[in-house]
DRENNULUM-137487 format. One record per atom (N, C-alpha, C, CB): atom name; residue number from 1; x, y, z. Coordinates in nm, 4 decimals, decimal comma. Glycine has a CB too. Example, Ala and Ser with C-alpha at 12.3 -4.5 7.8 and 13.67 -1.06 7.14 Angstrom:
DRENNULUM-137487
N_1_1,3190_-0,5690_0,7800
CA_1_1,2300_-0,4500_0,7800
C_1_1,3200_-0,3300_0,7800
CB_1_1,1308_-0,4473_0,9046
N_2_1,2850_-0,2250_0,7080
CA_2_1,3670_-0,1060_0,7140
C_2_1,2900_0,0030_0,7870
CB_2_1,4084_-0,0598_0,5725
END
This chain:
DRENNULUM-137487
N_1_-0,7029_-2,6277_-0,2814
CA_1_-0,7157_-2,5996_-0,4223
C_1_-0,6334_-2,4752_-0,4569
CB_1_-0,8639_-2,5807_-0,4608
N_2_-0,5630_-2,4811_-0,5679
CA_2_-0,4793_-2,3698_-0,6112
C_2_-0,5618_-2,2644_-0,6848
CB_2_-0,3661_-2,4201_-0,7007
N_3_-0,5299_-2,1403_-0,6576
CA_3_-0,5910_-2,0323_-0,7347
C_3_-0,5011_-2,0044_-0,8545
CB_3_-0,6116_-1,9030_-0,6473
N_4_-0,5482_-1,9243_-0,9473
CA_4_-0,4666_-1,8906_-1,0636
C_4_-0,3352_-1,8258_-1,0228
CB_4_-0,5432_-1,7980_-1,1566
N_5_-0,3386_-1,7384_-0,9220
CA_5_-0,2153_-1,6719_-0,8811
C_5_-0,1162_-1,7691_-0,8180
CB_5_-0,2463_-1,5597_-0,7837
N_6_-0,1649_-1,8769_-0,7580
CA_6_-0,0762_-1,9781_-0,7018
C_6_-0,0196_-2,0693_-0,8101
CB_6_-0,1502_-2,0609_-0,5975
N_7_-0,0934_-2,0855_-0,9150
CA_7_-0,0602_-2,1821_-1,0179
C_7_0,0408_-2,1302_-1,1196
CB_7_-0,1844_-2,2241_-1,0883
N_8_0,0433_-2,0005_-1,1433
CA_8_0,1281_-1,9454_-1,2479
C_8_0,2421_-1,8644_-1,1888
CB_8_0,0462_-1,8592_-1,3427
N_9_0,3553_-1,8690_-1,2539
CA_9_0,4747_-1,8019_-1,2040
C_9_0,4963_-1,6675_-1,2741
CB_9_0,5973_-1,8915_-1,2227
N_10_0,3926_-1,5927_-1,2943
CA_10_0,4046_-1,4607_-1,3542
C_10_0,3009_-1,3682_-1,2944
CB_10_0,3891_-1,4678_-1,5067
N_11_0,3242_-1,2403_-1,3148
CA_11_0,2311_-1,1401_-1,2649
C_11_0,1722_-1,0661_-1,3840
CB_11_0,3010_-1,0414_-1,1665
N_12_0,0425_-1,0550_-1,3863
CA_12_-0,0250_-0,9833_-1,4943
C_12_-0,0118_-0,8337_-1,4723
CB_12_-0,1738_-1,0238_-1,5030
N_13_0,0196_-0,7616_-1,5776
CA_13_0,0299_-0,6156_-1,5735
C_13_-0,0668_-0,5576_-1,6747
CB_13_0,1755_-0,5677_-1,6023
N_14_-0,1345_-0,4526_-1,6358
CA_14_-0,2285_-0,3854_-1,7261
C_14_-0,1654_-0,2559_-1,7754
CB_14_-0,3647_-0,3569_-1,6551
N_15_-0,1626_-0,2407_-1,9091
CA_15_-0,1090_-0,1210_-1,9732
C_15_-0,2214_-0,0526_-2,0496
CB_15_0,0098_-0,1557_-2,0681
N_16_-0,2225_0,0778_-2,0441
CA_16_-0,3225_0,1562_-2,1162
C_16_-0,2468_0,2623_-2,1962
CB_16_-0,4282_0,2218_-2,0174
N_17_-0,2673_0,2644_-2,3269
CA_17_-0,1983_0,3597_-2,4143
C_17_-0,2942_0,4702_-2,4563
CB_17_-0,1401_0,2882_-2,5389
N_18_-0,2415_0,5920_-2,4624
CA_18_-0,3237_0,7091_-2,4938
C_18_-0,2538_0,7981_-2,5948
CB_18_-0,3556_0,7885_-2,3667
N_19_-0,3331_0,8827_-2,6620
CA_19_-0,2812_0,9780_-2,7598
C_19_-0,2161_1,0983_-2,6924
CB_19_-0,3928_1,0247_-2,8520
N_20_-0,2574_1,1299_-2,5708
CA_20_-0,2003_1,2446_-2,4997
C_20_-0,2086_1,2202_-2,3491
CB_20_-0,2742_1,3765_-2,5382
N_21_-0,1288_1,2954_-2,2748
CA_21_-0,1347_1,2835_-2,1290
C_21_-0,2670_1,3377_-2,0761
CB_21_-0,0168_1,3580_-2,0636
N_22_-0,3253_1,4324_-2,1465
CA_22_-0,4577_1,4818_-2,1077
C_22_-0,5619_1,3717_-2,1174
CB_22_-0,4987_1,6003_-2,1953
N_23_-0,5563_1,2940_-2,2263
CA_23_-0,6471_1,1806_-2,2405
C_23_-0,6231_1,0770_-2,1308
CB_23_-0,6305_1,1162_-2,3786
N_24_-0,4965_1,0527_-2,0996
CA_24_-0,4621_0,9557_-1,9952
C_24_-0,5177_0,9995_-1,8606
CB_24_-0,3097_0,9377_-1,9860
N_25_-0,5020_1,1277_-1,8300
CA_25_-0,5521_1,1799_-1,7026
C_25_-0,7037_1,1637_-1,6949
CB_25_-0,5128_1,3286_-1,6852
N_26_-0,7727_1,2085_-1,7995
CA_26_-0,9189_1,2002_-1,8006
C_26_-0,9670_1,0557_-1,7868
CB_26_-0,9744_1,2616_-1,9295
N_27_-0,9047_0,9653_-1,8619
CA_27_-0,9464_0,8249_-1,8578
C_27_-0,9226_0,7639_-1,7204
CB_27_-0,8720_0,7442_-1,9641
N_28_-0,8112_0,8016_-1,6563
CA_28_-0,7823_0,7440_-1,5243
C_28_-0,8837_0,7893_-1,4201
CB_28_-0,6412_0,7823_-1,4792
N_29_-0,9535_0,8984_-1,4481
CA_29_-1,0540_0,9491_-1,3549
C_29_-1,1906_0,8838_-1,3726
CB_29_-1,0675_1,0976_-1,3710
N_30_-1,2191_0,8337_-1,4922
CA_30_-1,3566_0,7871_-1,5155
C_30_-1,3693_0,6477_-1,5772
CB_30_-1,4257_0,8837_-1,6037
N_31_-1,2619_0,5885_-1,6252
CA_31_-1,2695_0,4563_-1,6858
C_31_-1,2458_0,3500_-1,5788
CB_31_-1,1667_0,4423_-1,8010
N_32_-1,3485_0,2743_-1,5469
CA_32_-1,3381_0,1739_-1,4407
C_32_-1,2423_0,0602_-1,4744
CB_32_-1,4741_0,1170_-1,4111
N_33_-1,2039_0,0488_-1,6017
CA_33_-1,1081_-0,0546_-1,6410
C_33_-0,9660_-0,0197_-1,5967
CB_33_-1,1118_-0,0749_-1,7925
N_34_-0,9421_0,1074_-1,5664
CA_34_-0,8094_0,1515_-1,5211
C_34_-0,8075_0,1493_-1,3700
CB_34_-0,7745_0,2942_-1,5748
N_35_-0,7142_0,0721_-1,3176
CA_35_-0,7057_0,0548_-1,1726
C_35_-0,5767_0,1138_-1,1176
CB_35_-0,7152_-0,0932_-1,1359
N_36_-0,5782_0,1452_-0,9913
CA_36_-0,4588_0,1946_-0,9239
C_36_-0,3435_0,0976_-0,9458
CB_36_-0,4850_0,2146_-0,7732
N_37_-0,2298_0,1513_-0,9883
CA_37_-0,1111_0,0702_-1,0132
C_37_-0,0928_0,0310_-1,1585
CB_37_-0,1165_-0,0524_-0,9304
N_38_-0,1968_0,0466_-1,2416
CA_38_-0,1836_0,0172_-1,3842
C_38_-0,0826_0,1139_-1,4465
CB_38_-0,3217_0,0273_-1,4562
N_39_-0,0261_0,0730_-1,5592
CA_39_0,0717_0,1539_-1,6301
C_39_0,0037_0,2315_-1,7419
CB_39_0,1848_0,0660_-1,6864
N_40_0,0313_0,3610_-1,7473
CA_40_-0,0210_0,4480_-1,8518
C_40_0,0941_0,4835_-1,9457
CB_40_-0,0870_0,5768_-1,7914
N_41_0,0697_0,4755_-2,0763
CA_41_0,1746_0,5006_-2,1745
C_41_0,1251_0,6038_-2,2747
CB_41_0,2165_0,3695_-2,2465
N_42_0,2076_0,7061_-2,2976
CA_42_0,1781_0,8072_-2,3988
C_42_0,3033_0,8202_-2,4854
CB_42_0,1370_0,9464_-2,3334
N_43_0,3081_0,7448_-2,5931
CA_43_0,4266_0,7411_-2,6781
C_43_0,4611_0,8775_-2,7365
CB_43_0,4065_0,6422_-2,7898
N_44_0,3591_0,9523_-2,7808
CA_44_0,3838_1,0806_-2,8473
C_44_0,4489_1,1836_-2,7566
CB_44_0,2548_1,1361_-2,9001
N_45_0,4315_1,1697_-2,6252
CA_45_0,4900_1,2643_-2,5299
C_45_0,6048_1,2032_-2,4500
CB_45_0,3832_1,3145_-2,4349
N_46_0,6398_1,0792_-2,4805
CA_46_0,7453_1,0056_-2,4094
C_46_0,7201_1,0006_-2,2593
CB_46_0,8813_1,0692_-2,4362
N_47_0,5979_0,9606_-2,2245
CA_47_0,5577_0,9535_-2,0847
C_47_0,5130_0,8118_-2,0503
CB_47_0,4451_1,0543_-2,0552
N_48_0,5611_0,7630_-1,9378
CA_48_0,5102_0,6407_-1,8755
C_48_0,4710_0,6817_-1,7345
CB_48_0,6179_0,5215_-1,8762
N_49_0,3524_0,6388_-1,6928
CA_49_0,2988_0,6832_-1,5638
C_49_0,2310_0,5684_-1,4915
CB_49_0,2002_0,7989_-1,5829
N_50_0,1952_0,5945_-1,3683
CA_50_0,1235_0,4982_-1,2856
C_50_-0,0136_0,5564_-1,2534
CB_50_0,2030_0,4645_-1,1548
N_51_-0,1156_0,4760_-1,2756
CA_51_-0,2532_0,5191_-1,2527
C_51_-0,2870_0,5183_-1,1046
CB_51_-0,3505_0,4297_-1,3290
N_52_-0,3602_0,6190_-1,0659
CA_52_-0,4169_0,6314_-0,9319
C_52_-0,5081_0,7522_-0,9358
CB_52_-0,3052_0,6456_-0,8204
N_53_-0,5587_0,7971_-0,8229
CA_53_-0,6453_0,9147_-0,8196
C_53_-0,5778_1,0343_-0,8856
CB_53_-0,6834_0,9489_-0,6754
N_54_-0,4480_1,0532_-0,8606
CA_54_-0,3691_1,1583_-0,9232
C_54_-0,2560_1,0901_-0,9995
CB_54_-0,3138_1,2610_-0,8169
N_55_-0,2820_1,0469_-1,1224
CA_55_-0,1808_0,9696_-1,1959
C_55_-0,0509_1,0485_-1,2102
CB_55_-0,2338_0,9302_-1,3349
N_56_0,0607_0,9798_-1,1898
CA_56_0,1902_1,0474_-1,1889
C_56_0,2886_0,9778_-1,2818
CB_56_0,2469_1,0529_-1,0469
N_57_0,3739_1,0581_-1,3433
CA_57_0,4739_1,0080_-1,4371
C_57_0,5975_0,9579_-1,3627
CB_57_0,5129_1,1177_-1,5375
N_58_0,6592_0,8550_-1,4184
CA_58_0,7903_0,8101_-1,3712
C_58_0,8983_0,8611_-1,4661
CB_58_0,7955_0,6549_-1,3602
N_59_0,8555_0,9229_-1,5743
CA_59_0,9471_0,9790_-1,6724
C_59_0,9763_1,1254_-1,6396
CB_59_0,8889_0,9661_-1,8143
N_60_1,0823_1,1757_-1,7008
CA_60_1,1207_1,3151_-1,6796
C_60_1,0104_1,4097_-1,7263
CB_60_1,2519_1,3463_-1,7530
N_61_0,9459_1,3751_-1,8361
CA_61_0,8340_1,4527_-1,8877
C_61_0,7058_1,3979_-1,8266
CB_61_0,8287_1,4481_-2,0436
N_62_0,6180_1,4869_-1,7815
CA_62_0,4926_1,4389_-1,7237
C_62_0,3697_1,4901_-1,7984
CB_62_0,4841_1,4800_-1,5785
N_63_0,3865_1,5911_-1,8831
CA_63_0,2725_1,6433_-1,9578
C_63_0,1631_1,6910_-1,8638
CB_63_0,2176_1,5370_-2,0528
N_64_0,0395_1,6454_-1,8880
CA_64_-0,0763_1,6864_-1,8065
C_64_-0,0943_1,5981_-1,6822
CB_64_-0,2039_1,6822_-1,8911
N_65_-0,0038_1,5013_-1,6639
CA_65_-0,0092_1,4164_-1,5446
C_65_0,0714_1,4829_-1,4332
CB_65_0,0456_1,2728_-1,5748
N_66_0,0652_1,4270_-1,3159
CA_66_0,1373_1,4828_-1,2023
C_66_0,2833_1,4398_-1,2049
CB_66_0,0716_1,4400_-1,0708
N_67_0,3685_1,5258_-1,1528
CA_67_0,5084_1,4925_-1,1286
C_67_0,5214_1,4626_-0,9793
CB_67_0,6056_1,6096_-1,1738
N_68_0,6136_1,3771_-0,9458
CA_68_0,6350_1,3441_-0,8049
C_68_0,7083_1,4562_-0,7337
CB_68_0,7134_1,2134_-0,7915
N_69_0,6734_1,4763_-0,6084
CA_69_0,7486_1,5681_-0,5232
C_69_0,8819_1,5005_-0,4902
CB_69_0,6680_1,6050_-0,3918
N_70_0,9841_1,5790_-0,4596
CA_70_1,1112_1,5173_-0,4215
C_70_1,0923_1,4250_-0,3011
CB_70_1,2164_1,6255_-0,3898
N_71_1,1617_1,3103_-0,3023
CA_71_1,1503_1,2188_-0,1874
C_71_1,1992_1,2863_-0,0597
CB_71_1,2306_1,0891_-0,2129
N_72_1,1382_1,2475_0,0506
CA_72_1,1805_1,2990_0,1811
C_72_1,3158_1,2381_0,2167
CB_72_1,0744_1,2670_0,2916
N_73_1,3957_1,3061_0,2972
CA_73_1,5250_1,2494_0,3370
C_73_1,5069_1,1095_0,3983
CB_73_1,5961_1,3432_0,4378
N_74_1,5849_1,0165_0,3497
CA_74_1,5791_0,8801_0,4005
C_74_1,4654_0,7959_0,3454
CB_74_1,5685_0,8837_0,5468
N_75_1,3791_0,8541_0,2629
CA_75_1,2653_0,7792_0,2079
C_75_1,3144_0,6806_0,1018
CB_75_1,1596_0,8761_0,1472
N_76_1,2678_0,5573_0,1101
CA_76_1,3037_0,4582_0,0092
C_76_1,1833_0,4339_-0,0822
CB_76_1,3505_0,3251_0,0760
N_77_1,2030_0,3501_-0,1818
CA_77_1,0982_0,3253_-0,2803
C_77_0,9737_0,2650_-0,2161
CB_77_1,1498_0,2332_-0,3898
N_78_0,9907_0,1745_-0,1230
CA_78_0,8757_0,1103_-0,0569
C_78_0,7919_0,2133_0,0181
CB_78_0,9235_0,0002_0,0404
N_79_0,8575_0,3058_0,0883
CA_79_0,7839_0,4090_0,1628
C_79_0,7130_0,5048_0,0675
CB_79_0,8794_0,4875_0,2550
N_80_0,7797_0,5416_-0,0404
CA_80_0,7172_0,6294_-0,1392
C_80_0,5948_0,5619_-0,1998
CB_80_0,8178_0,6675_-0,2498
N_81_0,6094_0,4357_-0,2372
CA_81_0,4976_0,3615_-0,2962
C_81_0,3809_0,3527_-0,1977
CB_81_0,5428_0,2199_-0,3382
N_82_0,4088_0,3204_-0,0726
CA_82_0,3024_0,3129_0,0285
C_82_0,2290_0,4458_0,0418
CB_82_0,3604_0,2717_0,1644
N_83_0,3033_0,5544_0,0397
CA_83_0,2407_0,6855_0,0559
C_83_0,1468_0,7191_-0,0601
CB_83_0,3478_0,7930_0,0684
N_84_0,1699_0,6570_-0,1752
CA_84_0,0866_0,6808_-0,2937
C_84_-0,0144_0,5680_-0,3184
CB_84_0,1752_0,6976_-0,4163
N_85_-0,0166_0,4715_-0,2275
CA_85_-0,1102_0,3582_-0,2352
C_85_-0,0900_0,2729_-0,3606
CB_85_-0,2533_0,4093_-0,2315
N_86_0,0363_0,2616_-0,4019
CA_86_0,0740_0,1711_-0,5100
C_86_0,1851_0,0820_-0,4560
CB_86_0,1200_0,2497_-0,6395
N_87_0,2366_-0,0051_-0,5397
CA_87_0,3429_-0,0964_-0,4958
C_87_0,4773_-0,0542_-0,5537
CB_87_0,3106_-0,2414_-0,5371
N_88_0,5835_-0,0874_-0,4843
CA_88_0,7178_-0,0608_-0,5363
C_88_0,7349_-0,1312_-0,6706
CB_88_0,8269_-0,1074_-0,4356
N_89_0,6741_-0,2479_-0,6859
CA_89_0,6819_-0,3213_-0,8126
C_89_0,6186_-0,2419_-0,9267
CB_89_0,6131_-0,4577_-0,7994
N_90_0,5164_-0,1610_-0,8971
CA_90_0,4553_-0,0761_-1,0002
C_90_0,5566_0,0273_-1,0502
CB_90_0,3285_-0,0050_-0,9447
N_91_0,6318_0,0845_-0,9576
CA_91_0,7368_0,1799_-0,9951
C_91_0,8433_0,1115_-1,0803
CB_91_0,8012_0,2421_-0,8694
N_92_0,8906_-0,0028_-1,0327
CA_92_0,9977_-0,0723_-1,1053
C_92_0,9529_-0,1110_-1,2463
CB_92_1,0420_-0,1977_-1,0281
N_93_0,8308_-0,1608_-1,2576
CA_93_0,7796_-0,2011_-1,3885
C_93_0,7684_-0,0808_-1,4822
CB_93_0,6429_-0,2697_-1,3737
N_94_0,7080_0,0278_-1,4358
CA_94_0,6907_0,1468_-1,5190
C_94_0,8266_0,2047_-1,5594
CB_94_0,6074_0,2532_-1,4445
N_95_0,9203_0,2089_-1,4666
CA_95_1,0540_0,2615_-1,4963
C_95_1,1262_0,1725_-1,5976
CB_95_1,1373_0,2733_-1,3669
N_96_1,1144_0,0421_-1,5820
CA_96_1,1776_-0,0503_-1,6765
C_96_1,1179_-0,0321_-1,8161
CB_96_1,1606_-0,1969_-1,6292
N_97_0,9875_-0,0191_-1,8246
CA_97_0,9220_0,0021_-1,9532
C_97_0,9689_0,1340_-2,0155
CB_97_0,7683_0,0017_-1,9365
N_98_0,9741_0,2403_-1,9363
CA_98_1,0201_0,3699_-1,9874
C_98_1,1619_0,3584_-2,0416
CB_98_1,0138_0,4774_-1,8770
N_99_1,2484_0,2914_-1,9687
CA_99_1,3869_0,2707_-2,0133
C_99_1,3917_0,1957_-2,1458
CB_99_1,4666_0,1939_-1,9070
N_100_1,3137_0,0886_-2,1557
CA_100_1,3124_0,0091_-2,2796
C_100_1,2612_0,0901_-2,3987
CB_100_1,2257_-0,1161_-2,2611
N_101_1,1728_0,1851_-2,3718
CA_101_1,1208_0,2721_-2,4773
C_101_1,2156_0,3888_-2,5074
CB_101_0,9835_0,3258_-2,4375
N_102_1,3191_0,4051_-2,4248
CA_102_1,4158_0,5129_-2,4449
C_102_1,3708_0,6463_-2,3890
CB_102_1,4443_0,5281_-2,5900
N_103_1,2747_0,6456_-2,2961
CA_103_1,2244_0,7688_-2,2358
C_103_1,3062_0,7994_-2,1103
CB_103_1,0722_0,7567_-2,2017
N_104_1,3535_0,9236_-2,0944
CA_104_1,4292_0,9588_-1,9738
C_104_1,3414_0,9491_-1,8487
CB_104_1,4871_1,1009_-1,9867
N_105_1,3987_0,8906_-1,7442
CA_105_1,3278_0,8787_-1,6163
C_105_1,3355_1,0084_-1,5371
CB_105_1,3857_0,7633_-1,5334
N_106_1,2394_1,0251_-1,4484
CA_106_1,2429_1,1345_-1,3525
C_106_1,3727_1,1163_-1,2721
CB_106_1,1133_1,1355_-1,2583
N_107_1,4654_1,2122_-1,2791
CA_107_1,5958_1,1945_-1,2148
C_107_1,5897_1,1653_-1,0648
CB_107_1,6778_1,3165_-1,2365
N_108_1,4888_1,2169_-0,9958
CA_108_1,4816_1,1932_-0,8513
C_108_1,4420_1,0497_-0,8178
CB_108_1,3827_1,2892_-0,7880
N_109_1,3884_0,9761_-0,9150
CA_109_1,3530_0,8359_-0,8911
C_109_1,4709_0,7414_-0,9086
CB_109_1,2417_0,7945_-0,9838
N_110_1,5679_0,7814_-0,9874
CA_110_1,6784_0,6910_-1,0212
C_110_1,7472_0,6347_-0,8972
CB_110_1,7803_0,7634_-1,1074
N_111_1,7825_0,7172_-0,7968
CA_111_1,8477_0,6579_-0,6779
C_111_1,7558_0,5615_-0,6016
CB_111_1,8940_0,7690_-0,5832
N_112_1,6261_0,5876_-0,6024
CA_112_1,5328_0,5005_-0,5311
C_112_1,5150_0,3663_-0,6022
CB_112_1,3977_0,5695_-0,5160
N_113_1,5338_0,3664_-0,7329
CA_113_1,5141_0,2453_-0,8122
C_113_1,6398_0,1606_-0,8221
CB_113_1,4671_0,2815_-0,9503
N_114_1,7519_0,2134_-0,7737
CA_114_1,8812_0,1435_-0,7876
C_114_1,9097_0,1111_-0,9324
CB_114_1,8829_0,0145_-0,7044
N_115_1,8846_0,2096_-1,0203
CA_115_1,9109_0,1936_-1,1630
C_115_2,0218_0,2905_-1,2030
CB_115_1,7815_0,2183_-1,2477
N_116_2,1036_0,2540_-1,3009
CA_116_2,2046_0,3477_-1,3489
C_116_2,1387_0,4676_-1,4171
CB_116_2,3013_0,2776_-1,4460
N_117_2,2026_0,5839_-1,4133
CA_117_2,1444_0,7063_-1,4688
C_117_2,1310_0,7023_-1,6206
CB_117_2,2281_0,8251_-1,4292
N_118_2,2167_0,6336_-1,6903
CA_118_2,2186_0,6267_-1,8391
C_118_2,2111_0,7616_-1,9016
CB_118_2,1043_0,5426_-1,8911
END
């Protein structure tokens, strides 16, 4: 018998929009509807982030969320994602969304994402 994930050719993504990065941080700590790997969006601060215990921005601006430490020498996106207990696909999705919204990406992520600097 096929499960829903076997039957459909798409992946569901959960997005959560907030008025501020402070609100996003607080909600990611206590709202059970927000799960690790979900995308957090704060339009007013031009921030797109990934939810986890310490939610972190993929955008140049992080506000009250965490910024990523510089990648270790030789570290690729898959290794970085594993170290944060999220998926590389979560990074790619959040970065793509930030780009579509016109928000500058965290410059240290650009080489890991194989995206043009724009």
